[in-house]
C-alpha positions, 0 to 999 in steps of 0.5 A: 498521634500523627503517622505522617512523618515529621521534619525531625524524622526521616521516611526510613525510620518513620516506615520502620515505626509505622510497618502497617502504613508503609506496608500499605504504601509498597501495595498501593505502588505494586498495584500502580504499577501494574495497572499502568504496564498495561497502558504502555504503548508497545513501540520499536521506534518512537512515534512522529509525524512527517509533514511531506506531502507526495505527489506522484505523477504516471507518464507512461511510456515517457522517458525521464527527460520527457517526464522532467520537461512535461510533468516535473518543472510544471509540478514545481513551478505551481508547488514553490509559488504555494506558501508553507513550503520549505523545500521541494524534491523531485525525482524522474523516472521512466515513465513517472514523476516522484515529488516531495514536498516539506512543509515548514515547522508548524503549518497544518498538513491537511490546509496545505494538501488541500492548496497543492492539490488545488495547485496541481488541479490548475496546470493546464500544460501537462502532455495528453498521455500523463494520468492524473496525479496523487497527492498524499501525505507521507505517513510514517508505516511501522513495520513489525515482519516480514514473510518470504514465500519461496522456492521452485515454482514459476513466476505467474503461480508465485505470484498468485500464490502470494496474492491469496496469501496476502488476502488471507492475511488481511482478513486477519483482525489483527492485520490491516497493512500488508505490502507485496514485495519483490514481484513484477506486476502483472502485463497484459500487451496486445499486439497488432500487425500494420497489415492487419490494421489496414486490412480492417481498415483500423487504427491503432488510437481507434482500438486502445479507444474501443478497449478502454471504452468497453473493457469497464464497469459503468454504472446505469443508475437504478430503478425505483420499485415497490421492493426498493431500489435495483440499481443497474450496471454493465459489467464489462471489466477484464482482467487476464488476456482471455477476457480480451479475446471476444471484445468486439472492435467493429460490428457490420451492417450485416450482423458480422463482428470483428473481435480482437482475438482475430487481429491481435495477439494478446500475451499474458505475463508481466512489466519488463523490470530488473526487480526481483527477490530470492530467498535462500537461492530461490526465487521468492516474494515478500510481504511487508506486515505493518501495524497502524492505530494502537495496534501491538506488534507483538499481536501482530507477530502472534496473528501472523505466526498462528496463521502460518501454522495453519497456511504452511502445510498447504501449500505446495511440496517446492514452496515454503514460507518464512518469517524474518526481521521480526521486531517485536522479539525487540519487545519481548526480550525488552519487557522480559528483562525488567 
């Protein structure tokens, strides 16, 4: 006797007459569903690819008009002549140009990226102060949650503390991408009067070149020995104003030296910008936490909250750390309702 339903017998009637087979079939569906549930990708929004190449070019001190004429027009002319380019959008700002290149549907992004890089490298009409263009494929970062560090604290201390927290978050295995927002970039300014330059027979160009050449780490090759190879490197990189004070500008024949701190005023501060963040009426610094690859929003959120539970008690009394816009909560609600 066959246990399969015949053409004349309905499925429900067959299950009624074969309860053991029906229960085994139901158990198979339940086990298969549980196994498949653990492999379901947890997404706040569906994943999709962007066929866009971004070009960023810095031109320090230039006005938007100078950026347009010296950088953007040359880049656009070179890019538009390439294949697989559908649309080019440019934005000229003070000291910076941003160009977005939309590729034709079906074009190979990596091949197009290399063509655009080669095309920009051929441009020889950039002004002398233009920095090396940065060319990359646009990626859609998937934000999980945000953190706000805020309180009654000066800007310098707030920046230093939020940088420390960002580094600590990146040390957590579950977290690979954290972006700092709402703060101004640190800036070191060096001011030298015209009279001081004349008194020491110097020019601004000479001082700038000396700083550029001597305030960097320079590899000096290596020495092979029986125990292995020893790498040589001059460590002269400087980060803060106090480290630049003893930078030697001139070495005289009598052995005396002229250092930067003797002729210049050095100030450690932040760039002039109207960018700032406030949270609950107090100055704040924001951290955006993203997920990459196969990471899940819930795992990242749990890791961040576990870190906060340990970090908050160590903060100064006037400073608070809070999480907001936690998008993993959307997945938790939908998952629990299933």
